N, C-alpha and C positions, 0 to 999 in steps of 0.2 A: 570540462567534466563530463562524461558521457552518462548521459543518461538511460542508455539500453542497457547498464549495468548494474544499473541504481537500486535503492532500497523497494520500487513498485513494483519491476520483475526479477527480483529475488523470492521476496512477497508472490505474488502470484505464482513459482516457481511451486513454495511449500503448498501452495492451495490443488495443485496438480492433483487427482486420488492416480492409486497405481498402474490405472491404464493410461494413465495422459489424458484424460478428463478432465473436463471445472466447472465445477459447479454453481449455478445462477443463485448467489444469492445478494440481498438486500444487502447484508451486511456485508458480505466480503467489498461489493459497490462501495459501501461508507472508506472500508478499510484500503481500496484502490486509489480514493482519492487523500484520504492521508499520508498515506505510503508516497503518491509524486508530489504534495505542501513537504513533508518530511527530504527527497530526493532535492525538491525545488531551495531551500534551507541548504540543503548540502553545499551547493554553488553558491548561493550566496544572491540568492532570486526574490528568497522570501526574507526579511531579516526583520527582529523582536526591536523596535524601537521605543524611547521611553513616548513617545506621539501616538504609539501602535504599532501594527506590521506591516513593511514596507513592501510593497510587490515593481519587482522589477518585472515590467511585459513582456518585453525583447523575444522574439520565440530562440528555444532553443535547440532545435531541430527534432526530438523527439515525440512525438507526434501527441499523443495523448496529454503530457503536460503543456502544451502549445497550445490545445483544445481550451484545457482546466485555465490556463493565463488567459485563454483569449476572454473566455468568460470573463474574469474577475477582474479585466481592462470595461468593458462594458460596464460593470456592475458593485463597481469599488465599495460603494458603502453598505454592502455585506459583510456579514461577516465570516469565520475562517470558518465555524460551527454551521453555520447555514450553507456554506461548499462542500462540505462536507455529507451535507444530507443529502441538495440536493442537485450537486452537479452534475454532466452529463457523460460524465466517463465512469466509467466500473472495471471490473477486473476483467473482462472478455476483450474490452481495449488495450488493459497493458499486452495481454496474450498475445492478439493480433500485433502487436508494435514488438514484438519480443521476435514474432517469426518475420515482421518483415525490414531491420535490422537483421537477422540473419544468426540471433543466438539462440531461438528455437524454432524446429521445421514442427511443422504440421501435415495431418492428413485427413480427410473430410470418411471418417471412416461411417458404416451403416448406422452405427447409435450415436453419430455425435463426430464433433471436431477431437483429433487428438492433438496432442500437445509433448512435445520432448524437448527438454533442456540442453543443449547443445554444447552449452559454455565448459569452460574451463574448472570454474567454480561448480558445475551440478554434485561433481564425486565426491565435494569436499563438504556433508553434511555439517548442520551446526548440532551442539551440543545444550542442550537448552539446561545441563545439570554443571555446567560447569562458565557461569557468566561473567567470572572473573576474567577467562583467558578469549571475551570479544573483543574487537574492537569496537569505534560506539554505533560505526555503518550499521555489523553484525549484528550487536543488541537490539536496535531499531528493529532491524526485520524481525529478531526473535519476539521483540515487544506487540506489535502490532500481530504476529500471527499468532501470538500467544488472546491478544486481546480479541482477535476476531472468528478465532474458531478453524483457526485452517490448523492445527496441531491436537483438536481435539474441542470438549468446548470451550468458550467463549471464559475467558480467566480474567479475575480485576487485578485490578495492576497497582504497586506499591511505588513506595519510594525508593524501596530497595530494586525495583526491576527497572527504575528509570535511570538511579544513577550513571551503570558503564553506557549511557547512551552520549554524556560527555557535555559538549557543547549542541547537541541536539535537541537536548533534554525539555526544553522548552514546546518545542513543537510534537514530538512524542508525547506528551504531556497534554496540549490540547490535544492531539488524535486519536490521543484511550480513551480520556474521557467522554469523549464524544461518539466514539464506539459501545464505550460499557450504557451511554444514554440511550443508542438506538437500540442497544441489545437487550435493556430492563423495560424498553415498550414493548416487545414482543418475540418474549423468549421461546417461545414454541416456536417459530417461524416454518415455511413449508418448504418443500424442494420447488416451487413454483417464484420463485423469485421472494420466499421471506428472506426472514433476519438472521436463522445459523444454519447450518448445514447440520 
């Protein structure tokens, strides 16, 4: 499975502003790590077993995911919630990896780096008003985008929001629960690395 086209990169694309800028928010970094965990679950590298979550640390070829996997392998005693809050991979890393894989282009504009999603799916926007039409992957992207504030203010997540994620429900629930907890700690975040846009 090619993680360069996965949940994390699609979520990062929704975080871009109209000029291709990417805000620097702590909540978005939590969301980036969460989206990578969802990608790893999609790829069978993260499984929910009766004795707990099992991680296969073999490299995926997608640099941000591999950095997260390597860190988890060194400290496997930490919980998923801990990794969501403390991992060293953020939304900017997802954007740079999207450029490195050729999915996005970037320029170093005077007012900051600007990105453009050049993928075939960039012209196929999601319709959050029609969740029944979404695949589990697309539903996961929309769920994380709503929970982290990529579509406006961060929104609470309910059972009906989780249901369309199908086999990804368990990891999406874990990630969105942590996003809601992170947002609740500092709902007024600042632009200089604050919690929300």
